C-alpha positions in Angstrom: 55.7 15.9 31.6 52.0 17.1 31.9 48.8 16.2 30.1 47.7 19.9 30.4 50.8 21.0 28.5 50.1 18.5 25.9 46.6 20.0 25.4 47.8 23.4 25.2 50.3 22.4 22.5 47.9 20.6 20.3 45.4 23.3 20.5 47.9 25.9 19.6 48.9 23.6 16.8 45.8 24.0 15.1 45.3 27.6 15.8 46.9 30.4 13.5 47.6 32.5 16.5 48.5 32.0 20.1 45.6 34.3 21.0 43.0 32.1 19.6 44.2 29.2 21.7 44.7 31.1 24.7 41.3 32.7 24.7 39.8 29.3 24.5 41.6 28.1 27.3 41.2 31.3 29.5 44.7 32.0 29.6 47.2 34.7 28.5 49.1 34.1 25.2 52.3 34.5 27.2 51.5 31.5 29.4 50.8 29.5 26.4 53.9 30.5 24.7 55.9 29.6 28.0 54.3 26.3 28.0 55.3 25.5 24.3 58.8 26.6 25.2 59.0 24.2 28.2 57.8 21.3 25.8 60.8 22.5 23.5 63.2 22.1 26.5 61.6 18.9 27.8 62.1 17.0 24.4 65.1 19.0 23.1 63.2 19.5 19.8 62.5 22.9 18.1 58.7 23.2 17.8 58.2 26.8 16.5 60.0 28.3 13.6 59.9 32.1 13.3 61.0 33.8 9.9 60.0 36.2 7.1 56.7 34.1 6.9 55.6 34.4 10.5 55.2 31.8 13.2 54.9 28.0 11.9 55.1 24.7 13.4 58.3 22.7 12.7 58.8 19.2 11.4 59.2 18.1 15.0 56.1 19.9 16.2 54.0 18.1 13.4 55.4 14.8 14.6 54.9 15.7 18.2 51.4 16.8 17.6 50.4 13.4 16.0 52.1 11.3 18.9 50.5 13.6 21.6 46.9 13.1 20.1 46.6 9.4 21.1 48.0 10.0 24.4 45.3 12.7 25.1 42.6 10.5 23.6 43.6 7.6 26.0 43.6 9.9 29.1 40.2 11.2 28.0 39.1 7.5 27.9 40.6 6.8 31.2 38.7 9.6 32.8 35.3 8.3 31.6 35.6 4.5 31.0 34.2 4.0 34.6 31.0 5.7 33.6 30.4 3.0 31.0 29.1 -0.4 32.5 30.5 -2.0 29.4 32.8 -0.9 26.7 34.4 -2.9 23.7 38.1 -3.3 23.8 40.2 -0.2 22.7 40.7 -0.2 18.9 42.8 2.2 16.7 41.7 3.7 13.3 44.8 4.6 11.6 44.8 7.6 9.1 47.9 7.9 7.1 48.9 10.6 4.4 52.1 11.8 2.5 50.8 15.4 3.2 51.9 17.4 6.2 49.1 18.0 8.8 49.2 21.5 8.1 47.1 24.0 10.3 44.1 24.7 8.2 41.1 23.3 6.6 42.1 19.6 6.6 43.8 19.9 10.0 40.7 21.3 11.7 38.4 19.0 10.0 40.4 15.8 11.0 40.3 16.8 14.6 36.5 17.6 14.5 35.9 14.2 13.1 38.1 12.6 15.6 35.9 14.2 18.4 32.7 13.3 16.6 33.6 9.7 16.1 34.7 9.2 19.7 31.4 10.7 21.2 29.8 7.8 19.3 32.6 5.1 19.9 34.7 6.1 23.0 36.8 3.0 22.7 38.1 4.1 19.2 41.4 5.8 19.2 42.3 7.8 15.9 45.8 7.8 15.1 47.3 10.2 12.6 50.6 9.4 10.6 50.9 12.4 8.4 54.2 13.6 6.5 56.8 15.0 9.1 59.7 16.1 6.8 62.9 15.0 8.0 61.7 13.5 11.3 62.4 9.8 11.2 61.5 8.3 14.7 62.8 4.6 15.6 60.0 2.0 15.3 57.3 1.9 17.9 56.9 -1.0 20.2 54.1 -3.2 18.7 53.0 -4.3 22.0 51.7 -0.6 22.8 49.5 -0.5 19.8 45.6 -1.7 20.4 44.0 -3.7 17.6 43.1 -2.0 14.2 39.6 -0.6 13.7 40.5 0.3 9.8 43.0 2.2 7.7 42.4 5.3 5.9 44.7 7.0 3.3 44.3 10.8 2.5 46.3 12.1 -0.6 46.3 14.1 -3.7 44.5 12.6 -6.5 42.9 13.0 -9.9 39.5 12.0 -8.9 39.5 9.3 -11.6 39.4 6.3 -9.5 35.9 5.3 -8.7 36.8 4.1 -5.4 38.2 7.4 -4.3 36.2 9.8 -2.2 37.0 13.4 -3.1 36.9 15.4 0.2 37.7 18.9 -1.3 39.5 20.6 -3.9 42.7 22.3 -2.5 43.1 25.8 -4.2 46.9 26.6 -5.2 48.1 29.9 -4.1 51.5 31.9 -4.5 53.7 33.1 -1.7 56.4 35.6 -2.1 60.0 35.5 -0.9 60.2 39.3 -0.6 58.0 42.1 0.8 56.1 42.4 -2.3 52.2 42.7 -1.9 49.4 41.2 -3.9 47.1 43.5 -5.9 43.5 44.0 -5.0 41.6 41.5 -2.9 44.9 39.5 -2.4 45.3 38.7 -6.1 48.4 38.9 -8.6 48.1 39.3 -12.3 50.0 37.2 -14.9 52.2 40.1 -15.9 53.3 40.1 -12.1 54.2 36.3 -12.1 56.1 36.9 -15.4 58.2 39.1 -13.4 59.2 36.6 -10.8 61.1 33.5 -10.4 58.8 30.6 -10.0 59.4 27.5 -7.8 57.2 24.7 -6.8 57.8 22.0 -4.2 58.4 18.3 -4.9 55.0 16.9 -5.8 53.5 13.7 -7.2 54.0 13.4 -10.9 50.2 14.1 -11.8 50.3 17.3 -9.7 53.6 18.6 -11.1 52.3 18.0 -14.6 49.1 20.0 -13.7 51.0 23.2 -12.5 53.6 22.9 -15.4 50.8 22.9 -17.9 49.1 25.9 -16.0 52.3 27.7 -16.4 52.7 26.8 -20.1 49.1 27.8 -20.9 49.7 31.2 -19.5 53.1 31.9 -21.0 54.9 31.7 -17.6 58.3 30.5 -16.8 58.8 26.7 -16.1 59.1 26.4 -12.5 62.0 25.1 -10.7 61.8 22.8 -7.6 62.3 23.9 -4.1 61.2 22.3 -1.1 58.8 24.5 1.3 61.2 24.6 4.3 64.0 25.9 2.1 61.8 28.7 0.5 60.7 29.5 4.3 64.2 30.4 5.3 64.8 32.8 2.3 64.4 36.4 2.7 66.1 39.6 1.1 67.0 37.9 -2.2 67.8 40.1 -4.9 65.5 37.9 -7.4 62.0 38.1 -5.9 60.7 34.4 -5.9 57.1 33.0 -5.8 56.5 29.4 -4.5 53.3 27.9 -6.3 51.8 25.2 -4.3 48.4 23.8 -2.9 47.5 25.8 0.3 47.3 22.7 2.4 50.7 21.8 1.5 52.5 25.0 2.4 50.5 26.2 5.3 52.1 23.7 7.6 55.5 25.2 7.1 54.8 28.9 6.5 51.9 29.1 9.0 48.2 29.3 8.5 48.3 33.1 8.5 50.9 33.4 5.9 50.5 36.0 3.1 48.9 33.5 0.3 48.2 35.2 -2.8 45.4 33.9 -5.2 46.5 33.0 -8.6 45.0 34.7 -11.7 43.0 31.7 -12.9 41.5 28.9 -10.6 43.9 26.0 -10.0 43.2 23.3 -7.5 44.1 19.7 -6.7 41.6 17.3 -5.3 42.3 15.7 -2.1 41.0 12.2 -2.0 40.4 9.5 0.7 40.9 5.6 0.4 39.9 3.3 3.1 39.8 -0.3 4.0 36.5 -2.0 4.6 35.1 -1.5 7.9 32.3 0.3 9.8 34.7 2.8 11.7 36.7 3.8 8.7 33.4 4.6 6.8 31.8 6.4 9.5 35.0 8.5 10.1 35.2 9.6 6.4 31.6 10.6 6.5 32.2 12.7 9.6 35.4 14.3 8.0 33.7 15.1 4.9 30.9 16.7 6.8 33.3 18.9 8.9 35.2 19.9 5.8 31.9 21.1 4.2 30.7 22.8 7.6 33.8 23.5 9.5 33.1 24.4 13.4 35.3 25.1 16.2 37.2 22.0 17.9 36.5 21.6 21.4 39.4 22.0 23.9 40.6 19.4 26.0 41.0 19.9 29.8 42.4 16.8 31.3 41.5 16.0 34.8 43.9 13.3 35.4 47.8 13.7 35.4 50.5 11.4 34.2 51.9 11.3 37.5 48.5 9.9 39.1 48.6 7.3 36.3 52.0 6.0 37.0 51.4 6.0 40.6 48.1 3.9 40.1 50.0 1.5 38.1 52.6 1.0 40.5 50.1 0.3 43.2 48.1 -2.0 40.8 51.1 -4.1 40.1 52.4 -4.0 43.7 49.5 -3.5 46.0 51.4 -2.4 48.9 51.5 1.4 49.8 54.9 1.1 51.5 56.4 -1.0 48.7 55.1 1.3 46.0 56.3 4.5 47.9 59.8 2.9 48.0 59.8 2.1 44.3 58.6 5.4 43.5 61.1 7.1 45.6 58.4 9.3 47.5 57.0 9.2 51.0 53.8 7.2 51.7 51.6 10.3 52.7 52.3 11.7 49.1 51.3 8.6 47.4 48.3 8.1 49.4 47.1 11.8 48.7 47.7 11.3 45.1 45.6 7.9 45.3 42.6 9.9 47.0 42.9 12.6 44.3 42.6 10.0 41.6 39.6 8.3 43.0 37.8 11.6 43.6 38.4 12.6 40.1 37.0 9.2 38.9 34.3 9.3 41.5 34.9 5.4 42.1 37.2 3.4 44.4 40.1 1.8 42.9 41.2 -0.2 45.8 39.9 -1.8 49.1 42.2 -1.0 52.0 42.7 -4.3 53.8 45.1 -5.1 56.9 47.3 -7.2 54.5 47.6 -4.3 51.9 45.6 -3.0 48.8 43.2 -5.1 46.8 42.2 -3.7 43.4 38.4 -3.2 42.8 36.8 -4.3 39.5 37.0 -0.6 38.6 40.8 -0.8 39.0 41.0 -3.7 36.5 39.1 -1.7 33.7 41.0 1.4 34.5 44.4 -0.2 34.3 43.7 -1.6 30.7 43.5 1.9 29.3 46.0 3.6 31.7 48.7 1.1 30.8 48.2 2.1 27.1 48.3 5.7 27.7 51.6 5.5 29.9 53.2 3.2 27.3 52.4 5.5 24.4 53.8 8.5 26.6 57.1 6.4 27.2 57.4 5.4 23.7 56.8 9.2 22.7 59.5 10.2 25.1 62.1 7.5 23.8 61.4 8.5 20.2 61.8 12.3 20.8 65.1 11.7 22.6 66.2 9.6 19.8 65.5 12.3 17.2 66.8 15.0 19.4 70.1 13.2 19.6 70.1 12.6 15.8 69.5 16.4 15.2 72.3 17.1 17.5 74.6 15.4 14.9 75.0 18.7 13.3 76.7 21.6 15.1 77.0 25.0 13.8 79.0 27.7 15.5 79.9 31.2 14.9 83.3 33.0 15.4 84.6 36.5 15.5 86.5 37.7 12.3 90.0 36.4 12.1 92.9 38.1 10.5 94.9 35.4 8.9 95.5 31.7 9.0 98.2 32.1 11.5 98.3 33.3 14.8 97.7 32.1 18.7 93.9 32.3 18.3 93.6 30.6 14.8 96.0 27.9 16.1 94.0 27.4 19.3 90.7 27.0 17.1 92.3 24.6 14.7 93.8 22.6 17.5 90.3 22.5 19.1 88.6 21.2 16.1 91.2 18.7 15.5 90.8 17.2 18.8 86.8 17.6 19.1 86.3 16.0 15.7 88.4 12.8 16.9 86.0 12.5 19.7 82.8 13.1 17.6 83.7 11.8 14.1 80.0 11.6 13.1 78.9 15.1 13.8 78.8 17.6 11.0 80.5 20.7 12.0 79.8 24.2 10.4 81.7 27.2 11.4 80.6 30.7 10.3 82.7 34.0 10.8 81.0 37.3 11.5 81.0 40.3 13.7 79.4 40.1 17.3 76.4 41.8 16.5 75.6 39.3 13.6 76.6 36.2 15.7 74.1 37.5 18.3 71.3 37.6 15.8 72.5 34.2 14.5 72.5 32.5 17.9 68.8 34.1 18.9 67.5 32.7 15.5 69.1 29.3 15.9 71.2 29.8 12.8 74.2 28.9 14.9 74.1 27.0 18.4 76.7 29.1 19.9 79.3 31.8 19.1 82.9 32.8 20.1 82.5 36.5 20.8 84.9 39.1 22.2 82.4 41.5 24.0 79.6 41.1 26.4 76.1 41.4 24.7 73.0 41.9 26.8 70.0 39.5 26.9 72.4 36.5 26.1 74.2 33.7 28.0 78.0 34.1 27.9 80.6 31.7 29.1 84.0 33.2 29.9 86.8 31.4 28.4 89.4 33.2 30.8 91.4 34.9 28.1 93.6 37.8 28.4 94.4 39.9 25.4 95.5 43.5 25.4 94.4 45.8 22.6 97.0 48.2 21.2 97.9 50.6 18.2 99.2 48.9 15.1 101.1 50.8 12.6 103.6 50.2 9.8 107.2 50.7 10.6 107.7 53.0 7.7 105.1 55.4 9.1 106.0 58.1 11.5 107.3 56.1 14.6 105.2 56.1 17.7 107.3 56.2 21.0 108.0 52.8 22.1 105.9 51.2 24.6 102.4 51.9 25.9 100.3 54.9 24.8 97.2 56.2 26.5 93.9 55.7 25.1 93.6 59.6 24.3 96.7 59.5 22.2 95.4 56.4 20.4 92.2 58.0 19.4 93.8 61.0 18.1 95.6 59.1 15.4 94.3 58.7 11.9 92.6 55.4 12.6 90.9 52.5 10.3 88.4 50.8 12.6 85.5 48.2 11.8 82.0 49.6 12.4 79.9 49.3 15.7 78.7 45.6 14.9 82.1 44.4 15.6 83.1 43.5 19.3 86.5 45.1 18.9 85.0 48.6 18.0 82.4 48.3 20.9 85.1 47.6 23.4 87.1 50.7 22.3 84.1 52.9 22.2 83.1 51.9 25.9 86.6 52.5 27.2 86.6 56.0 25.4 83.1 57.0 26.4 84.3 56.2 30.3 87.0 58.6 29.7 84.8 61.3 28.0 86.8 60.6 24.7 85.3 60.5 21.3 86.2 57.8 18.7 86.2 59.1 15.0 88.1 56.9 12.6 89.1 58.1 9.2 87.8 55.0 7.7 85.5 52.2 8.6 86.5 49.0 7.1 84.7 45.5 7.7 87.7 43.5 6.8 90.9 42.9 9.1 92.8 41.8 6.1 91.9 45.0 4.0 92.6 47.2 7.1 96.2 45.7 7.3 96.7 46.3 3.8 95.7 50.0 4.2 97.8 50.3 7.2 100.8 48.9 5.5 100.4 51.0 2.2 99.0 54.4 3.6 99.7 56.6 6.7 96.8 55.2 8.9 96.9 53.0 12.1 94.4 50.5 13.6 93.5 48.8 16.9 93.9 45.1 17.3 94.6 42.5 20.0 98.3 41.8 20.6 98.0 38.0 20.0 96.4 38.8 16.5 99.2 40.9 15.3 102.2 39.2 17.0 103.4 37.2 13.9 103.5 40.4 11.8 105.5 42.1 14.6 107.9 39.4 14.9 108.5 39.5 11.2 109.2 43.3 11.4 106.2 44.3 9.2 104.1 46.1 11.8 104.7 47.8 15.3 102.4 47.4 18.1 101.9 49.8 21.0 99.8 48.5 23.8 97.0 51.0 25.1 97.2 52.0 28.5 95.3 54.7 30.7 92.9 52.5 30.6 94.3 49.2 29.7 91.6 47.5 27.2 91.6 43.6 27.5 89.5 41.4 25.0 87.9 38.7 27.0 86.8 35.8 24.7 83.5 33.8 25.6 81.0 31.7 24.3 77.5 32.9 23.7 74.6 30.8 23.6 70.7 31.4 23.7 69.1 32.0 27.1 66.2 29.7 25.9 68.1 26.4 26.1 70.8 24.5 27.7 74.1 23.3 26.1 74.3 19.8 24.8 76.9 17.2 25.5 78.8 17.9 22.1 78.8 21.4 22.7 80.1 21.1 26.3 83.1 19.1 24.7 84.0 21.7 22.2 84.0 24.4 24.8 86.2 22.5 27.3 88.6 21.7 24.4 88.7 25.5 23.3 89.4 26.6 26.9 92.5 24.2 27.1 93.8 25.1 23.9 93.2 28.9 24.4 95.2 28.6 27.6 98.0 26.7 26.1 98.3 29.4 23.3 98.9 32.1 26.0 95.3 33.2 26.5 94.8 32.2 30.1 95.6 29.4 32.8 95.6 26.0 31.6 93.9 24.8 34.9 90.5 25.8 36.0 89.7 26.7 39.7 86.8 24.9 41.3 84.8 28.2 41.2 85.3 28.5 37.5 84.0 24.9 36.9 81.2 25.5 39.1 80.4 28.7 37.2 80.7 26.8 33.8 78.3 24.0 34.9 75.7 26.2 36.4 75.7 28.7 33.4 75.3 25.8 31.0 72.9 23.7 32.9 
């Protein structure tokens, strides 16, 4: 865990593009992207969502950004506290809001106001608690919170309350669910809106009333209710939909550079501030209003200290013996001593007197320790809360599977037994199973629509875990058709038959095409059908054949409905595997499902029941 990575993330959160933040730090956008990916892996939380409305931070990113900010402010204070002879105790100014902290006008102004306030009052830490969607962390440790310097609430209002400070009027805009474009100057006319389905996000009663009155006044359809996250995932609908909402509300989900369309008549909602009595609250609001009216560019943070140095210092401060501290930290003494020298060089102040009896903290160390303990405590709290929420998110598991032929057969039975066993071990986990061809499953895995997928062919640029299945492909025909010779037939004979095959997105078709290509053969089916049930119906009623795995067709062959001729010269084997994204490792509940599936596939005749040591090692290495 690195403060530098934290700083990259918070700056990226406020920028509409990676490029903006990367230029500010003098690094490449790819380096910045890799840093965000590392944070995602470290905390087990998705931070960036990509969809039809471009890149946007997730609810988890919103939550993480707000928790990281106080850590960075405390680290900044730790770097400079020894430059001040006297400094009041650390205080916390709390800013809360039911609004999301969307990248945009309000978000940028809040950060600029924090920076300006802390230049005047370095001991004041500003903590944000904006709406984070579904993210519900466990309660924080009250011992890690400094005393309160005041409270501020930001919300939509009507400006009627004399005690409210109106910060600015947030313009309403429309965002389309399809690829329709706005008219000149990014506008849409009333006739265009009348041809669309209109929705609005859940809003306070006053704001809902304002937009419904707007629609009624302009003879527009009464809008339905749809949360912004659901709208963001929509694409390719037959009916084009327009989401109407204040820009500050939707920018956080759809991204600051989403294609907002200006409404035909000005429509806005005032964002107001309410605060408790107190010098710090009043001063922060004055600065916030100033930066909303004249926005600037937030200064970037380049932390000089590291969390490792802070932790090492606290260990030495609490146990002032280099040897004892090194043992407790599980490092060698020279490494600990080197980090201490670097820390003192950064601070330009000695933190310990070196005595023959051990280390003696200086008066600088006492002041430094107060702030460092708060920073490390906040960081530990952040790590705990992130782990809690990552575990909660993983209580939902979505998997994809290759298309099945019927409700009977070895593969269906193995899958059913796997799910029965796994759900007994994980009764609280919600499981979703989706069926699709291999090409679609690959896209679902890469986009995060499913966590992993059971596929029957290898796809490049993906991690795949072999399930050790052995399943031979062959020609399936109806007994009433002209009989084929009993036993295996060559692939050349097979592709010369009148075949019904699925299209190229199916793993089975890909396997046949690859085998034929190696032999210089061409696969030209008479029909392409994307349903195995429909394929078998046509084979049964017409003079066609198809190619399927032996285990899938075995029940029908036993019942005398179809014949099966295994393909030889070459033999084509289906090898089932689990595909998952290269950007993450498998979770414990996913491991459990895969292990159960391997056992039940083996029992159904797909492969050996026991794993060799080599297989187990390969499994652990690939999924780590």
